[in-house]
C-alpha positions as CSV (number, residue, x, y, z in Angstrom):
1,M,10.9,-23.8,-8.9
2,K,8.3,-21.9,-10.8
3,R,5.9,-22.0,-7.9
4,T,8.6,-20.8,-5.5
5,C,9.4,-17.8,-7.7
6,A,5.8,-16.9,-8.1
7,L,5.2,-17.2,-4.3
8,I,8.2,-15.0,-3.6
9,V,7.0,-12.3,-6.1
10,V,3.5,-12.3,-4.6
11,G,4.8,-12.3,-1.0
12,L,7.1,-9.4,-1.6
13,T,4.3,-7.5,-3.4
14,L,1.9,-8.0,-0.5
15,S,4.5,-7.3,2.3
16,C,5.7,-3.9,1.0
17,V,5.1,-0.9,3.3
18,G,5.1,2.7,2.0
19,V,8.2,4.8,2.6
20,F,7.1,8.1,1.2
21,A,4.0,9.5,-0.3
22,D,4.4,12.3,-2.8
23,H,1.3,12.1,-5.1
24,P,-1.6,14.4,-4.3
25,G,-4.6,13.3,-2.4
26,G,-8.0,13.0,-3.9
27,L,-9.2,11.2,-7.0
28,G,-6.8,10.7,-9.9
29,L,-8.3,9.9,-13.3
30,G,-6.3,9.5,-16.5
31,L,-5.3,7.6,-19.7
32,V,-2.3,5.4,-20.1
33,G,-0.7,4.2,-23.3
34,S,1.5,1.1,-23.2
35,G,3.7,-1.3,-25.0
36,N,5.3,-4.6,-23.9
37,Y,7.5,-7.5,-24.8
38,D,7.1,-11.0,-23.3
39,G,9.1,-14.2,-22.9
40,W,7.5,-15.7,-26.0
41,G,8.8,-13.0,-28.3
42,N,5.5,-11.2,-28.6
43,A,5.6,-7.4,-28.7
44,G,2.7,-5.1,-28.6
45,L,2.3,-1.3,-28.8
46,G,-0.6,1.0,-28.6
47,N,-2.7,-0.4,-25.8
48,M,-4.7,2.2,-24.0
49,A,-5.9,1.9,-20.4
50,L,-7.9,3.9,-17.9
51,S,-6.0,5.0,-14.8
52,L,-7.7,5.4,-11.4
53,K,-6.4,6.3,-8.0
54,A,-9.1,6.6,-5.4
55,S,-8.3,8.7,-2.4
56,S,-9.4,6.0,0.1
57,L,-7.0,3.3,-1.3
58,P,-3.2,3.4,-1.7
59,V,-3.4,1.5,-5.0
60,F,-3.0,2.9,-8.6
61,W,-5.4,0.9,-10.8
62,G,-5.3,0.4,-14.6
63,V,-8.0,-1.2,-16.7
64,N,-7.9,-2.0,-20.4
65,F,-9.7,-4.2,-22.8
66,G,-10.0,-5.2,-26.5
67,L,-13.3,-5.8,-28.2
68,G,-11.9,-7.9,-31.0
69,D,-11.7,-11.6,-31.4
70,P,-10.6,-12.7,-28.9
71,F,-12.1,-10.3,-26.4
72,W,-9.6,-9.5,-23.6
73,L,-9.5,-7.7,-20.3
74,G,-6.4,-6.5,-18.4
75,V,-6.3,-5.2,-14.8
76,T,-3.3,-3.8,-12.9
77,G,-2.9,-2.6,-9.3
78,D,0.3,-0.9,-8.1
79,Y,1.3,0.3,-4.7
80,Y,4.1,2.9,-4.7
81,V,6.6,1.8,-2.1
82,I,8.9,4.8,-2.8
83,D,7.6,8.1,-4.1
84,I,10.2,10.8,-3.8
85,N,10.5,14.4,-5.1
86,L,13.6,15.1,-7.2
87,S,13.1,18.9,-7.4
88,K,12.7,21.5,-4.6
89,N,9.4,22.7,-6.0
90,G,8.0,19.1,-5.9
91,M,7.1,19.0,-9.6
92,L,9.4,16.2,-10.6
93,G,9.5,12.9,-8.8
94,W,10.3,9.2,-9.2
95,Y,8.7,6.2,-7.8
96,L,9.2,2.5,-7.3
97,G,6.2,0.2,-6.7
98,A,5.0,-3.3,-6.4
99,G,1.8,-4.6,-8.0
100,L,-0.1,-7.3,-9.6
101,L,-1.5,-7.8,-13.1
102,G,-4.2,-10.0,-14.6
103,N,-4.7,-10.4,-18.4
104,F,-7.7,-12.5,-19.5
105,W,-8.5,-13.6,-23.1
106,F,-12.0,-15.0,-24.0
107,G,-12.3,-16.5,-27.5
108,D,-12.3,-20.0,-28.8
109,G,-10.7,-20.9,-25.4
110,F,-9.8,-19.1,-22.2
111,S,-6.2,-18.0,-21.3
112,M,-4.7,-15.7,-18.7
113,N,-1.6,-14.2,-17.3
114,L,-1.3,-13.6,-13.5
115,A,1.9,-11.8,-12.5
116,G,3.7,-9.6,-10.1
117,R,5.0,-6.3,-11.5
118,I,7.5,-3.6,-10.5
119,P,6.7,-0.1,-11.9
120,I,9.7,2.2,-11.9
121,G,8.8,5.7,-13.2
122,L,9.1,9.4,-13.4
123,S,6.3,11.8,-12.6
124,L,5.9,15.5,-13.6
125,Q,3.2,17.3,-11.7
126,V,2.1,20.8,-13.0
127,L,-0.7,23.2,-12.4
128,S,-0.5,23.1,-8.6
129,K,-0.1,19.3,-8.8
130,R,-3.5,18.9,-10.4
131,L,-2.1,17.6,-13.7
132,E,0.4,14.7,-13.8
133,V,2.4,13.4,-16.8
134,F,4.2,10.1,-16.1
135,G,6.3,7.4,-17.7
136,Q,7.4,4.0,-16.4
137,L,9.1,0.8,-17.1
138,V,7.3,-2.3,-15.7
139,P,9.0,-5.7,-15.5
140,S,6.6,-8.5,-14.6
141,L,7.0,-12.1,-13.6
142,G,4.2,-14.7,-13.2
143,L,2.2,-17.6,-14.6
144,H,0.4,-18.2,-17.9
145,S,-2.5,-20.6,-18.3
146,G,-4.3,-21.7,-21.5
147,G,-2.7,-22.1,-24.9
148,G,0.5,-23.3,-23.3
149,N,0.7,-23.3,-19.6
150,G,3.8,-22.1,-17.8
151,F,6.0,-19.3,-16.7
152,Y,5.4,-15.7,-17.9
153,W,7.7,-12.8,-17.9
154,G,7.6,-9.5,-19.7
155,I,8.7,-5.9,-19.7
156,G,6.4,-3.1,-20.5
157,G,6.6,0.6,-20.9
158,E,3.8,3.0,-20.0
159,A,3.2,6.7,-20.5
160,G,0.1,8.6,-19.3
161,I,-1.6,11.6,-18.0
162,R,-3.7,11.9,-14.9
163,V,-5.9,14.7,-13.5
164,W,-6.2,15.0,-9.7
165,I,-9.6,16.1,-8.5
């Protein structure tokens, strides 16, 4: 059952086709702050990530890491399936996406989460759409390995700012 759920999430993520495209073209660079709650009762707040959207790829990337013990690395990639304006001037919009996440911990042992995620958010674009402020809720579902193998689920919140070049 767990494998079936994971395969469905991955299949839906990979099969999505874009409906609308509202974000500006070009290179988007920014910072994202996040918090999350997972199925094991762990809550975290204050993670920071770098945000990258290359003009040649339809994927919004996020990369974060921690230098403590254990060292950890997190990578997300989201594709916005729906990206629609809510205002006539195009400054305010909402989006719904599908993506993947990978979190990796390197310490006394190795553990990881691999999951599908669904970003649902609002985007405010100002200064001729060159500056974007956004916030999103991100439920995720996947697998955990190391330190207790099994099913992983979580819900996160992210807020960030991106500059479009």
